[in-house]
ZAROVO-388316 format. One record per residue: x, y, z of N, C-alpha, C, O in turn; residue in one letter. Coordinates in pm, whole numbers, padded with zeros to 5 digits. Layout:
# residues N
REC / X / Y / Z / X / Y / Z / X / Y / Z / X / Y / Z / A .
...
This chain:
# residues 213
REC / -09095 / -00662 / -05455 / -09096 / -00754 / -05569 / -09013 / -00697 / -05683 / -09033 / -00582 / -05723 / M .
REC / -08921 / -00776 / -05736 / -08839 / -00732 / -05849 / -08913 / -00760 / -05980 / -08949 / -00873 / -06009 / I .
REC / -08934 / -00654 / -06057 / -09001 / -00669 / -06186 / -08908 / -00646 / -06303 / -08934 / -00691 / -06415 / R .
REC / -08796 / -00575 / -06278 / -08701 / -00544 / -06385 / -08560 / -00570 / -06336 / -08523 / -00533 / -06225 / V .
REC / -08480 / -00635 / -06422 / -08339 / -00657 / -06394 / -08259 / -00576 / -06494 / -08272 / -00595 / -06615 / V .
REC / -08176 / -00484 / -06444 / -08095 / -00397 / -06528 / -07949 / -00438 / -06515 / -07898 / -00454 / -06404 / A .
REC / -07882 / -00453 / -06628 / -07745 / -00502 / -06629 / -07644 / -00397 / -06672 / -07665 / -00325 / -06770 / F .
REC / -07535 / -00390 / -06598 / -07413 / -00324 / -06643 / -07362 / -00400 / -06765 / -07416 / -00505 / -06799 / D .
REC / -07259 / -00348 / -06831 / -07208 / -00413 / -06952 / -07069 / -00473 / -06930 / -07054 / -00595 / -06928 / V .
REC / -06967 / -00387 / -06914 / -06830 / -00435 / -06905 / -06805 / -00524 / -06785 / -06834 / -00485 / -06671 / G .
REC / -06752 / -00643 / -06808 / -06724 / -00744 / -06707 / -06849 / -00790 / -06631 / -06840 / -00849 / -06524 / E .
REC / -06965 / -00760 / -06689 / -07092 / -00816 / -06642 / -07152 / -00900 / -06753 / -07182 / -01018 / -06735 / T .
REC / -07167 / -00836 / -06871 / -07214 / -00910 / -06989 / -07100 / -00947 / -07082 / -07099 / -01056 / -07140 / L .
REC / -07003 / -00857 / -07096 / -06894 / -00881 / -07191 / -06758 / -00871 / -07122 / -06743 / -00802 / -07021 / I .
REC / -06662 / -00940 / -07177 / -06523 / -00929 / -07131 / -06463 / -00800 / -07184 / -06495 / -00756 / -07295 / R .
REC / -06378 / -00740 / -07105 / -06316 / -00614 / -07145 / -06178 / -00631 / -07209 / -06117 / -00533 / -07251 / D .
REC / -06128 / -00756 / -07216 / -05990 / -00774 / -07259 / -05966 / -00731 / -07403 / -05858 / -00681 / -07435 / D .
REC / -06064 / -00750 / -07491 / -06045 / -00707 / -07630 / -06024 / -00556 / -07637 / -05935 / -00509 / -07708 / R .
REC / -06105 / -00482 / -07564 / -06094 / -00337 / -07568 / -05962 / -00286 / -07515 / -05900 / -00198 / -07575 / G .
REC / -05918 / -00342 / -07401 / -05790 / -00297 / -07346 / -05675 / -00340 / -07435 / -05575 / -00269 / -07447 / W .
REC / -05687 / -00456 / -07498 / -05582 / -00500 / -07590 / -05570 / -00405 / -07709 / -05459 / -00375 / -07754 / G .
REC / -05684 / -00358 / -07759 / -05682 / -00263 / -07870 / -05616 / -00132 / -07830 / -05541 / -00073 / -07908 / A .
REC / -05645 / -00087 / -07708 / -05581 / 00037 / -07660 / -05429 / 00019 / -07647 / -05352 / 00107 / -07685 / W .
REC / -05388 / -00095 / -07594 / -05244 / -00120 / -07578 / -05174 / -00116 / -07714 / -05069 / -00054 / -07728 / A .
REC / -05232 / -00182 / -07812 / -05173 / -00185 / -07946 / -05167 / -00045 / -08005 / -05068 / -00007 / -08067 / D .
REC / -05273 / 00031 / -07986 / -05280 / 00166 / -08043 / -05177 / 00259 / -07980 / -05116 / 00342 / -08048 / W .
REC / -05157 / 00245 / -07850 / -05064 / 00332 / -07779 / -04921 / 00280 / -07782 / -04829 / 00346 / -07733 / L .
REC / -04902 / 00162 / -07839 / -04767 / 00107 / -07852 / -04706 / 00061 / -07722 / -04586 / 00076 / -07700 / G .
REC / -04790 / 00004 / -07635 / -04742 / -00046 / -07507 / -04777 / -00194 / -07497 / -04877 / -00239 / -07554 / V .
REC / -04697 / -00269 / -07426 / -04723 / -00411 / -07406 / -04861 / -00431 / -07341 / -04899 / -00357 / -07250 / N .
REC / -04935 / -00530 / -07389 / -05069 / -00554 / -07336 / -05066 / -00586 / -07186 / -05153 / -00542 / -07111 / R .
REC / -04967 / -00662 / -07145 / -04957 / -00695 / -07003 / -04932 / -00569 / -06920 / -04985 / -00555 / -06810 / H .
REC / -04851 / -00479 / -06974 / -04822 / -00354 / -06903 / -04949 / -00274 / -06880 / -04975 / -00228 / -06769 / T .
REC / -05029 / -00258 / -06986 / -05153 / -00181 / -06970 / -05248 / -00253 / -06875 / -05315 / -00190 / -06794 / L .
REC / -05255 / -00385 / -06887 / -05342 / -00460 / -06797 / -05301 / -00439 / -06651 / -05386 / -00422 / -06564 / S .
REC / -05171 / -00439 / -06626 / -05122 / -00418 / -06490 / -05155 / -00277 / -06441 / -05189 / -00258 / -06324 / A .
REC / -05145 / -00179 / -06530 / -05177 / -00042 / -06492 / -05325 / -00027 / -06462 / -05363 / 00045 / -06369 / L .
REC / -05410 / -00094 / -06539 / -05554 / -00092 / -06511 / -05579 / -00146 / -06371 / -05654 / -00088 / -06293 / V .
REC / -05514 / -00258 / -06340 / -05529 / -00315 / -06206 / -05482 / -00222 / -06098 / -05542 / -00213 / -05991 / G .
REC / -05372 / -00151 / -06124 / -05316 / -00060 / -06024 / -05409 / 00057 / -05995 / -05432 / 00091 / -05878 / A .
REC / -05464 / 00118 / -06099 / -05551 / 00234 / -06075 / -05682 / 00190 / -06011 / -05739 / 00262 / -05928 / V .
REC / -05730 / 00072 / -06049 / -05852 / 00020 / -05988 / -05829 / -00004 / -05839 / -05915 / 00027 / -05757 / V .
REC / -05713 / -00060 / -05804 / -05682 / -00087 / -05664 / -05675 / 00042 / -05583 / -05698 / 00041 / -05462 / A .
REC / -05644 / 00153 / -05649 / -05638 / 00282 / -05583 / -05774 / 00351 / -05579 / -05787 / 00462 / -05525 / Q .
REC / -05874 / 00285 / -05635 / -06008 / 00343 / -05636 / -06028 / 00447 / -05744 / -06121 / 00527 / -05738 / G .
REC / -05940 / 00448 / -05844 / -05949 / 00546 / -05953 / -06023 / 00486 / -06072 / -06044 / 00365 / -06079 / R .
REC / -06063 / 00573 / -06164 / -06129 / 00527 / -06286 / -06028 / 00451 / -06370 / -05912 / 00490 / -06379 / D .
REC / -06073 / 00341 / -06434 / -05977 / 00260 / -06508 / -05918 / 00332 / -06629 / -05812 / 00294 / -06678 / N .
REC / -05986 / 00437 / -06678 / -05930 / 00514 / -06789 / -05803 / 00588 / -06749 / -05728 / 00633 / -06836 / S .
REC / -05779 / 00602 / -06619 / -05656 / 00666 / -06573 / -05532 / 00586 / -06616 / -05422 / 00640 / -06622 / D .
REC / -05550 / 00457 / -06644 / -05439 / 00376 / -06693 / -05388 / 00430 / -06826 / -05267 / 00428 / -06852 / A .
REC / -05479 / 00477 / -06910 / -05438 / 00534 / -07039 / -05360 / 00663 / -07017 / -05268 / 00693 / -07092 / L .
REC / -05397 / 00739 / -06915 / -05329 / 00866 / -06888 / -05190 / 00842 / -06830 / -05101 / 00927 / -06844 / R .
REC / -05170 / 00727 / -06767 / -05036 / 00693 / -06720 / -04945 / 00657 / -06836 / -04826 / 00689 / -06835 / L .
REC / -05002 / 00592 / -06936 / -04923 / 00556 / -07055 / -04892 / 00679 / -07139 / -04781 / 00697 / -07188 / V .
REC / -04994 / 00764 / -07155 / -04975 / 00886 / -07234 / -05035 / 01005 / -07161 / -05153 / 01036 / -07178 / R .
REC / -04956 / 01071 / -07078 / -05006 / 01187 / -07004 / -05067 / 01292 / -07097 / -05012 / 01323 / -07203 / P .
REC / -05181 / 01345 / -07056 / -05248 / 01446 / -07135 / -05330 / 01393 / -07250 / -05380 / 01471 / -07332 / G .
REC / -05347 / 01262 / -07260 / -05420 / 01202 / -07370 / -05564 / 01253 / -07375 / -05629 / 01267 / -07271 / I .
REC / -05613 / 01280 / -07495 / -05753 / 01312 / -07518 / -05818 / 01180 / -07561 / -05810 / 01142 / -07678 / D .
REC / -05882 / 01113 / -07468 / -05930 / 00978 / -07493 / -06033 / 00975 / -07606 / -06029 / 00886 / -07691 / I .
REC / -06124 / 01071 / -07608 / -06226 / 01071 / -07713 / -06164 / 01096 / -07849 / -06206 / 01035 / -07948 / E .
REC / -06066 / 01185 / -07857 / -05999 / 01211 / -07985 / -05924 / 01088 / -08032 / -05925 / 01055 / -08150 / A .
REC / -05858 / 01018 / -07940 / -05786 / 00896 / -07976 / -05883 / 00786 / -08020 / -05855 / 00711 / -08114 / E .
REC / -05995 / 00777 / -07952 / -06094 / 00677 / -07991 / -06146 / 00704 / -08132 / -06166 / 00611 / -08210 / R .
REC / -06168 / 00831 / -08164 / -06213 / 00866 / -08299 / -06105 / 00833 / -08402 / -06136 / 00786 / -08512 / A .
REC / -05980 / 00857 / -08366 / -05869 / 00824 / -08457 / -05861 / 00674 / -08480 / -05832 / 00630 / -08592 / A .
REC / -05885 / 00595 / -08377 / -05884 / 00450 / -08390 / -05995 / 00405 / -08486 / -05973 / 00315 / -08567 / M .
REC / -06111 / 00466 / -08476 / -06222 / 00433 / -08566 / -06183 / 00463 / -08711 / -06207 / 00382 / -08800 / E .
REC / -06124 / 00581 / -08733 / -06086 / 00619 / -08870 / -05981 / 00524 / -08927 / -05976 / 00501 / -09048 / R .
REC / -05899 / 00470 / -08839 / -05792 / 00379 / -08883 / -05839 / 00234 / -08893 / -05760 / 00144 / -08922 / A .
REC / -05967 / 00213 / -08871 / -06020 / 00077 / -08878 / -05985 / -00007 / -08757 / -05989 / -00130 / -08764 / G .
REC / -05949 / 00057 / -08646 / -05912 / -00015 / -08524 / -06003 / 00024 / -08408 / -05962 / 00024 / -08292 / Q .
REC / -06126 / 00057 / -08443 / -06219 / 00103 / -08343 / -06284 / -00008 / -08263 / -06243 / -00124 / -08271 / G .
REC / -06385 / 00029 / -08186 / -06453 / -00068 / -08101 / -06514 / -00180 / -08182 / -06563 / -00159 / -08294 / E .
REC / -06511 / -00299 / -08125 / -06566 / -00416 / -08192 / -06616 / -00514 / -08087 / -06551 / -00537 / -07985 / F .
REC / -06732 / -00572 / -08113 / -06788 / -00675 / -08027 / -06849 / -00784 / -08113 / -06911 / -00754 / -08216 / L .
REC / -06834 / -00908 / -08072 / -06909 / -01015 / -08134 / -06946 / -01117 / -08027 / -06922 / -01095 / -07908 / D .
REC / -07003 / -01227 / -08069 / -07053 / -01324 / -07974 / -06946 / -01374 / -07877 / -06975 / -01407 / -07762 / E .
REC / -06821 / -01380 / -07926 / -06713 / -01432 / -07841 / -06682 / -01340 / -07723 / -06617 / -01384 / -07628 / S .
REC / -06727 / -01216 / -07726 / -06703 / -01124 / -07616 / -06801 / -01143 / -07500 / -06776 / -01097 / -07389 / D .
REC / -06911 / -01211 / -07526 / -07010 / -01235 / -07421 / -06963 / -01345 / -07327 / -06905 / -01444 / -07371 / L .
REC / -06988 / -01328 / -07199 / -06969 / -01438 / -07106 / -07071 / -01547 / -07139 / -07184 / -01515 / -07177 / Y .
REC / -07034 / -01673 / -07126 / -07122 / -01782 / -07170 / -07254 / -01792 / -07096 / -07349 / -01852 / -07148 / P .
REC / -07264 / -01735 / -06976 / -07390 / -01745 / -06901 / -07488 / -01633 / -06934 / -07599 / -01630 / -06880 / D .
REC / -07449 / -01540 / -07022 / -07530 / -01421 / -07046 / -07662 / -01453 / -07115 / -07769 / -01424 / -07060 / V .
REC / -07657 / -01511 / -07233 / -07782 / -01537 / -07305 / -07878 / -01627 / -07227 / -07997 / -01596 / -07218 / R .
REC / -07828 / -01738 / -07169 / -07921 / -01821 / -07090 / -07986 / -01745 / -06974 / -08104 / -01762 / -06947 / P .
REC / -07908 / -01661 / -06906 / -07962 / -01588 / -06791 / -08065 / -01484 / -06835 / -08170 / -01472 / -06773 / A .
REC / -08035 / -01410 / -06939 / -08129 / -01308 / -06986 / -08260 / -01374 / -07029 / -08368 / -01326 / -06996 / L .
REC / -08248 / -01484 / -07103 / -08367 / -01553 / -07151 / -08447 / -01610 / -07033 / -08570 / -01605 / -07033 / A .
REC / -08378 / -01664 / -06933 / -08447 / -01723 / -06818 / -08522 / -01617 / -06738 / -08633 / -01642 / -06690 / A .
REC / -08462 / -01500 / -06722 / -08529 / -01393 / -06649 / -08656 / -01348 / -06721 / -08759 / -01324 / -06658 / L .
REC / -08648 / -01336 / -06851 / -08766 / -01296 / -06926 / -08873 / -01404 / -06921 / -08992 / -01375 / -06911 / R .
REC / -08830 / -01531 / -06928 / -08925 / -01641 / -06920 / -08995 / -01645 / -06785 / -09108 / -01691 / -06773 / A .
REC / -08926 / -01594 / -06683 / -08984 / -01588 / -06548 / -09076 / -01468 / -06531 / -09131 / -01447 / -06423 / A .
REC / -09092 / -01389 / -06637 / -09186 / -01277 / -06634 / -09125 / -01143 / -06599 / -09197 / -01045 / -06578 / G .
REC / -08993 / -01136 / -06594 / -08928 / -01009 / -06563 / -08884 / -00935 / -06689 / -08850 / -00997 / -06790 / M .
REC / -08886 / -00804 / -06681 / -08833 / -00722 / -06790 / -08682 / -00712 / -06771 / -08635 / -00701 / -06658 / R .
REC / -08608 / -00715 / -06880 / -08462 / -00712 / -06875 / -08411 / -00595 / -06957 / -08448 / -00581 / -07074 / V .
REC / -08326 / -00511 / -06896 / -08268 / -00398 / -06968 / -08118 / -00395 / -06943 / -08067 / -00454 / -06848 / V .
REC / -08048 / -00324 / -07031 / -07904 / -00310 / -07022 / -07869 / -00162 / -07023 / -07919 / -00087 / -07107 / V .
REC / -07785 / -00120 / -06930 / -07742 / 00021 / -06925 / -07605 / 00027 / -06858 / -07592 / -00007 / -06740 / A .
REC / -07504 / 00071 / -06932 / -07370 / 00078 / -06876 / -07292 / 00198 / -06925 / -07339 / 00274 / -07010 / G .
REC / -07173 / 00215 / -06871 / -07084 / 00324 / -06911 / -07010 / 00285 / -07038 / -06895 / 00242 / -07035 / N .
REC / -07078 / 00301 / -07150 / -07021 / 00270 / -07280 / -07046 / 00383 / -07378 / -07125 / 00474 / -07352 / Q .
REC / -06977 / 00376 / -07490 / -06991 / 00478 / -07593 / -07116 / 00456 / -07677 / -07184 / 00353 / -07667 / T .
REC / -07146 / 00555 / -07760 / -07256 / 00540 / -07856 / -07229 / 00422 / -07948 / -07319 / 00344 / -07977 / V .
REC / -07105 / 00410 / -07996 / -07068 / 00299 / -08084 / -07088 / 00165 / -08016 / -07135 / 00070 / -08079 / R .
REC / -07053 / 00155 / -07889 / -07073 / 00030 / -07816 / -07221 / -00006 / -07810 / -07257 / -00123 / -07818 / A .
REC / -07306 / 00095 / -07796 / -07449 / 00070 / -07797 / -07493 / 00008 / -07928 / -07575 / -00084 / -07930 / G .
REC / -07440 / 00058 / -08038 / -07473 / 00003 / -08170 / -07428 / -00143 / -08180 / -07501 / -00229 / -08231 / E .
REC / -07308 / -00169 / -08132 / -07253 / -00305 / -08140 / -07331 / -00402 / -08051 / -07353 / -00517 / -08089 / L .
REC / -07372 / -00355 / -07935 / -07451 / -00440 / -07846 / -07587 / -00472 / -07907 / -07634 / -00586 / -07898 / L .
REC / -07649 / -00375 / -07970 / -07779 / -00400 / -08033 / -07765 / -00500 / -08148 / -07855 / -00580 / -08173 / R .
REC / -07652 / -00496 / -08217 / -07629 / -00588 / -08327 / -07619 / -00733 / -08279 / -07640 / -00825 / -08358 / A .
REC / -07589 / -00753 / -08152 / -07581 / -00888 / -08097 / -07721 / -00947 / -08072 / -07735 / -01067 / -08048 / L .
REC / -07822 / -00861 / -08079 / -07961 / -00906 / -08063 / -07980 / -00988 / -07935 / -08032 / -01100 / -07938 / E .
REC / -07938 / -00931 / -07825 / -07956 / -00996 / -07696 / -08105 / -01001 / -07661 / -08181 / -00913 / -07703 / L .
REC / -08148 / -01101 / -07584 / -08288 / -01110 / -07543 / -08320 / -01011 / -07431 / -08337 / -01050 / -07316 / P .
REC / -08326 / -00882 / -07467 / -08353 / -00777 / -07369 / -08467 / -00688 / -07418 / -08501 / -00688 / -07536 / V .
REC / -08524 / -00612 / -07325 / -08637 / -00525 / -07357 / -08596 / -00380 / -07377 / -08677 / -00298 / -07420 / D .
REC / -08471 / -00348 / -07345 / -08424 / -00211 / -07363 / -08274 / -00207 / -07343 / -08218 / -00287 / -07268 / G .
REC / -08209 / -00113 / -07409 / -08063 / -00102 / -07400 / -08023 / 00043 / -07422 / -08072 / 00109 / -07514 / L .
REC / -07933 / 00091 / -07338 / -07883 / 00228 / -07352 / -07742 / 00235 / -07295 / -07702 / 00151 / -07214 / A .
REC / -07667 / 00336 / -07339 / -07532 / 00357 / -07288 / -07517 / 00499 / -07235 / -07595 / 00588 / -07268 / T .
REC / -07416 / 00517 / -07154 / -07390 / 00651 / -07100 / -07359 / 00750 / -07211 / -07395 / 00867 / -07202 / S .
REC / -07294 / 00702 / -07317 / -07264 / 00790 / -07430 / -07391 / 00842 / -07496 / -07396 / 00957 / -07540 / G .
REC / -07492 / 00758 / -07502 / -07620 / 00800 / -07561 / -07696 / 00894 / -07468 / -07764 / 00986 / -07513 / E .
REC / -07685 / 00869 / -07339 / -07757 / 00950 / -07242 / -07685 / 01081 / -07208 / -07747 / 01177 / -07165 / W .
REC / -07554 / 01083 / -07227 / -07478 / 01201 / -07190 / -07455 / 01213 / -07041 / -07426 / 01321 / -06990 / G .
REC / -07467 / 01103 / -06970 / -07442 / 01099 / -06826 / -07393 / 00959 / -06792 / -07443 / 00860 / -06845 / V .
REC / -07295 / 00952 / -06701 / -07232 / 00824 / -06671 / -07239 / 00792 / -06522 / -07252 / 00882 / -06439 / A .
REC / -07230 / 00663 / -06490 / -07218 / 00621 / -06350 / -07089 / 00678 / -06292 / -06989 / 00690 / -06362 / K .
REC / -07091 / 00713 / -06165 / -07196 / 00691 / -06065 / -07294 / 00806 / -06047 / -07361 / 00814 / -05944 / P .
REC / -07306 / 00895 / -06145 / -07397 / 01009 / -06133 / -07540 / 00960 / -06106 / -07588 / 00870 / -06175 / D .
REC / -07608 / 01019 / -06006 / -07746 / 00978 / -05977 / -07838 / 00988 / -06098 / -07934 / 00912 / -06110 / P .
REC / -07810 / 01083 / -06188 / -07895 / 01098 / -06306 / -07890 / 00973 / -06394 / -07989 / 00939 / -06459 / E .
REC / -07775 / 00905 / -06395 / -07766 / 00781 / -06473 / -07869 / 00681 / -06422 / -07939 / 00618 / -06501 / F .
REC / -07878 / 00668 / -06290 / -07971 / 00570 / -06234 / -08116 / 00615 / -06245 / -08207 / 00532 / -06249 / F .
REC / -08138 / 00745 / -06251 / -08272 / 00795 / -06279 / -08313 / 00753 / -06421 / -08428 / 00718 / -06446 / A .
REC / -08216 / 00756 / -06512 / -08243 / 00711 / -06649 / -08269 / 00560 / -06653 / -08353 / 00512 / -06729 / R .
REC / -08196 / 00485 / -06570 / -08219 / 00341 / -06564 / -08363 / 00312 / -06521 / -08430 / 00226 / -06578 / V .
REC / -08409 / 00384 / -06420 / -08546 / 00365 / -06372 / -08646 / 00400 / -06483 / -08746 / 00331 / -06502 / V .
REC / -08617 / 00507 / -06555 / -08704 / 00547 / -06666 / -08707 / 00437 / -06774 / -08813 / 00405 / -06827 / E .
REC / -08589 / 00381 / -06804 / -08581 / 00274 / -06902 / -08656 / 00150 / -06853 / -08719 / 00079 / -06932 / L .
REC / -08649 / 00125 / -06722 / -08717 / 00009 / -06664 / -08868 / 00023 / -06670 / -08939 / -00075 / -06691 / A .
REC / -08917 / 00144 / -06651 / -09060 / 00168 / -06659 / -09139 / 00127 / -06536 / -09261 / 00113 / -06543 / G .
REC / -09070 / 00107 / -06424 / -09136 / 00072 / -06298 / -09069 / 00153 / -06186 / -08965 / 00213 / -06209 / V .
REC / -09128 / 00156 / -06067 / -09063 / 00229 / -05957 / -08924 / 00173 / -05926 / -08898 / 00055 / -05947 / P .
REC / -08837 / 00259 / -05875 / -08697 / 00221 / -05849 / -08686 / 00097 / -05762 / -08599 / 00013 / -05786 / A .
REC / -08771 / 00083 / -05661 / -08763 / -00029 / -05569 / -08796 / -00163 / -05632 / -08776 / -00267 / -05570 / G .
REC / -08847 / -00162 / -05756 / -08881 / -00285 / -05826 / -08776 / -00320 / -05931 / -08796 / -00409 / -06014 / E .
REC / -08663 / -00249 / -05926 / -08552 / -00271 / -06020 / -08429 / -00318 / -05944 / -08397 / -00263 / -05838 / V .
REC / -08361 / -00419 / -05995 / -08232 / -00457 / -05939 / -08126 / -00429 / -06046 / -08139 / -00471 / -06161 / V .
REC / -08021 / -00358 / -06006 / -07911 / -00326 / -06097 / -07797 / -00422 / -06070 / -07754 / -00438 / -05956 / Y .
REC / -07748 / -00486 / -06175 / -07646 / -00590 / -06164 / -07514 / -00540 / -06220 / -07508 / -00497 / -06336 / V .
REC / -07408 / -00544 / -06141 / -07278 / -00498 / -06190 / -07164 / -00552 / -06106 / -07184 / -00609 / -05999 / G .
REC / -07043 / -00532 / -06158 / -06923 / -00584 / -06092 / -06854 / -00481 / -06003 / -06768 / -00517 / -05924 / D .
REC / -06892 / -00355 / -06016 / -06818 / -00246 / -05951 / -06896 / -00193 / -05831 / -06998 / -00126 / -05850 / H .
REC / -06852 / -00219 / -05709 / -06926 / -00172 / -05592 / -06947 / -00020 / -05590 / -07055 / 00028 / -05558 / P .
REC / -06841 / 00055 / -05626 / -06850 / 00201 / -05618 / -06933 / 00262 / -05731 / -06998 / 00365 / -05712 / Q .
REC / -06931 / 00202 / -05847 / -07005 / 00256 / -05961 / -07144 / 00195 / -05976 / -07235 / 00258 / -06030 / N .
REC / -07160 / 00073 / -05927 / -07284 / 00000 / -05950 / -07367 / -00016 / -05822 / -07478 / 00036 / -05813 / D .
REC / -07312 / -00087 / -05725 / -07389 / -00121 / -05606 / -07428 / 00002 / -05524 / -07546 / 00026 / -05498 / V .
REC / -07327 / 00080 / -05484 / -07353 / 00195 / -05397 / -07448 / 00296 / -05456 / -07550 / 00328 / -05394 / G .
REC / -07420 / 00349 / -05576 / -07509 / 00450 / -05632 / -07646 / 00397 / -05671 / -07744 / 00472 / -05668 / P .
REC / -07655 / 00270 / -05708 / -07786 / 00212 / -05740 / -07874 / 00210 / -05615 / -07991 / 00248 / -05619 / A .
REC / -07816 / 00166 / -05503 / -07894 / 00161 / -05379 / -07927 / 00301 / -05330 / -08036 / 00324 / -05276 / R .
REC / -07835 / 00395 / -05349 / -07861 / 00534 / -05309 / -07977 / 00593 / -05388 / -08047 / 00682 / -05340 / A .
REC / -07995 / 00544 / -05512 / -08102 / 00594 / -05598 / -08234 / 00519 / -05574 / -08333 / 00547 / -05641 / A .
REC / -08234 / 00426 / -05479 / -08356 / 00355 / -05445 / -08375 / 00222 / -05514 / -08475 / 00155 / -05493 / G .
REC / -08278 / 00183 / -05599 / -08286 / 00054 / -05664 / -08231 / -00053 / -05571 / -08161 / -00022 / -05474 / L .
REC / -08262 / -00178 / -05599 / -08192 / -00288 / -05536 / -08064 / -00309 / -05616 / -08052 / -00261 / -05729 / R .
REC / -07967 / -00381 / -05559 / -07839 / -00399 / -05628 / -07789 / -00543 / -05612 / -07807 / -00606 / -05508 / A .
REC / -07725 / -00591 / -05718 / -07662 / -00723 / -05716 / -07516 / -00706 / -05755 / -07485 / -00647 / -05858 / A .
REC / -07426 / -00758 / -05671 / -07284 / -00752 / -05702 / -07242 / -00884 / -05765 / -07263 / -00991 / -05709 / H .
REC / -07181 / -00874 / -05884 / -07132 / -00989 / -05958 / -06981 / -00998 / -05941 / -06908 / -00908 / -05982 / L .
REC / -06935 / -01106 / -05882 / -06792 / -01125 / -05860 / -06729 / -01175 / -05990 / -06708 / -01295 / -06010 / R .
REC / -06701 / -01081 / -06078 / -06649 / -01114 / -06210 / -06556 / -01002 / -06256 / -06580 / -00885 / -06227 / R .
REC / -06452 / -01038 / -06328 / -06357 / -00939 / -06374 / -06272 / -00885 / -06261 / -06296 / -00919 / -06145 / G .
REC / -06174 / -00800 / -06290 / -06082 / -00751 / -06186 / -06150 / -00672 / -06076 / -06117 / -00689 / -05959 / P .
REC / -06245 / -00587 / -06113 / -06314 / -00508 / -06011 / -06400 / -00596 / -05922 / -06400 / -00582 / -05800 / L .
REC / -06474 / -00687 / -05984 / -06563 / -00773 / -05909 / -06489 / -00858 / -05807 / -06538 / -00880 / -05696 / G .
REC / -06370 / -00906 / -05844 / -06292 / -00987 / -05752 / -06221 / -00901 / -05647 / -06218 / -00934 / -05529 / H .
REC / -06163 / -00791 / -05693 / -06083 / -00708 / -05602 / -06167 / -00654 / -05486 / -06122 / -00652 / -05372 / L .
REC / -06289 / -00610 / -05517 / -06370 / -00543 / -05417 / -06482 / -00630 / -05362 / -06574 / -00579 / -05298 / W .
REC / -06475 / -00763 / -05386 / -06585 / -00852 / -05345 / -06611 / -00850 / -05195 / -06724 / -00867 / -05151 / A .
REC / -06505 / -00831 / -05117 / -06521 / -00832 / -04971 / -06533 / -00692 / -04911 / -06534 / -00676 / -04789 / E .
REC / -06542 / -00591 / -04996 / -06554 / -00454 / -04946 / -06691 / -00433 / -04885 / -06786 / -00507 / -04912 / S .
REC / -06701 / -00331 / -04802 / -06829 / -00298 / -04740 / -06934 / -00268 / -04846 / -07050 / -00304 / -04830 / D .
REC / -06892 / -00200 / -04954 / -06987 / -00164 / -05059 / -07045 / -00287 / -05126 / -07165 / -00295 / -05149 / A .
REC / -06959 / -00384 / -05157 / -07007 / -00507 / -05220 / -07095 / -00587 / -05125 / -07196 / -00644 / -05165 / A .
REC / -07054 / -00591 / -04997 / -07131 / -00667 / -04898 / -07268 / -00606 / -04873 / -07359 / -00673 / -04825 / Q .
REC / -07283 / -00477 / -04907 / -07412 / -00410 / -04888 / -07511 / -00442 / -04998 / -07628 / -00402 / -04989 / A .
REC / -07469 / -00513 / -05101 / -07558 / -00547 / -05211 / -07672 / -00636 / -05162 / -07654 / -00714 / -05068 / A .
REC / -07786 / -00624 / -05224 / -07901 / -00707 / -05189 / -07879 / -00852 / -05231 / -07931 / -00945 / -05168 / D .
REC / -07802 / -00870 / -05338 / -07770 / -01003 / -05389 / -07621 / -01006 / -05424 / -07566 / -00905 / -05469 / Y .
REC / -07558 / -01119 / -05403 / -07417 / -01137 / -05441 / -07405 / -01271 / -05512 / -07460 / -01372 / -05468 / R .
REC / -07332 / -01272 / -05624 / -07322 / -01395 / -05701 / -07191 / -01398 / -05779 / -07127 / -01295 / -05801 / C .
REC / -07153 / -01517 / -05820 / -07035 / -01534 / -05906 / -07074 / -01576 / -06047 / -06992 / -01567 / -06139 / T .
REC / -07197 / -01621 / -06064 / -07250 / -01657 / -06196 / -07391 / -01600 / -06207 / -07462 / -01589 / -06108 / E .
REC / -07430 / -01564 / -06328 / -07563 / -01507 / -06346 / -07672 / -01608 / -06319 / -07785 / -01570 / -06285 / L .
REC / -07641 / -01737 / -06333 / -07742 / -01838 / -06304 / -07783 / -01832 / -06157 / -07898 / -01859 / -06124 / S .
REC / -07690 / -01796 / -06069 / -07722 / -01782 / -05927 / -07822 / -01669 / -05905 / -07914 / -01681 / -05823 / E .
REC / -07804 / -01560 / -05980 / -07895 / -01448 / -05968 / -08034 / -01486 / -06019 / -08135 / -01449 / -05959 / L .
REC / -08038 / -01560 / -06130 / -08166 / -01604 / -06184 / -08240 / -01686 / -06079 / -08360 / -01665 / -06057 / V .
REC / -08170 / -01777 / -06015 / -08233 / -01860 / -05912 / -08285 / -01775 / -05796 / -08393 / -01801 / -05741 / D .
REC / -08208 / -01674 / -05759 / -08248 / -01589 / -05645 / -08369 / -01503 / -05678 / -08451 / -01474 / -05590 / A .
REC / -08382 / -01462 / -05804 / -08489 / -01371 / -05843 / -08615 / -01440 / -05893 / -08723 / -01381 / -05895 / L .
REC / -08600 / -01565 / -05935 / -08715 / -01637 / -05992 / -08826 / -01647 / -05888 / -08802 / -01691 / -05776 / R .
REC / -08949 / -01607 / -05925 / -09061 / -01614 / -05829 / -09081 / -01755 / -05778 / -09077 / -01852 / -05854 / P .
REC / -09103 / -01766 / -05648 / -09124 / -01896 / -05587 / -09271 / -01936 / -05590 / -09307 / -02043 / -05542 / R .
């Protein structure tokens, strides 16, 4: 029985295009160029931050992010960054009696911005706050702790088979693959994505699948 639904953030709850656009502007590269590089490294199974290293070899990403903040060009999120099915789905899951939490590979600042959106959730944390990131098993141990129930009663929802589905299931959680964003579409037919307990293209589909009968 699923009692808690835990959500990834990027390309699950929010669009990533604003963030990548900000990086492109900061590094002085065409937005389409950086977008293409993100797609290329993802297709190679690499971390998407490697796209920044292709644009500027040797880049210190955290130092650059801090410089962007000082220059008033730091991370920003508002309602327009949310996918339109997010609030209805979160509210529906809670109405169905499930606990809803959010945990993704984001910065401390992103955590602050997400909380400011006042999403209908029962808990929220980021890898920056925890000091551990996916796919590290410790990240999913923290997810279970945040959920407050045994791992087998938690389903982790994300777009990335290698970062979300595989390690969540290895940690004893159930997993849902969301076919959304470049990763979700690119790897939708992969063995890792097909191994998910649930597969969907819209969060409303997941709500229907999880709602108690």
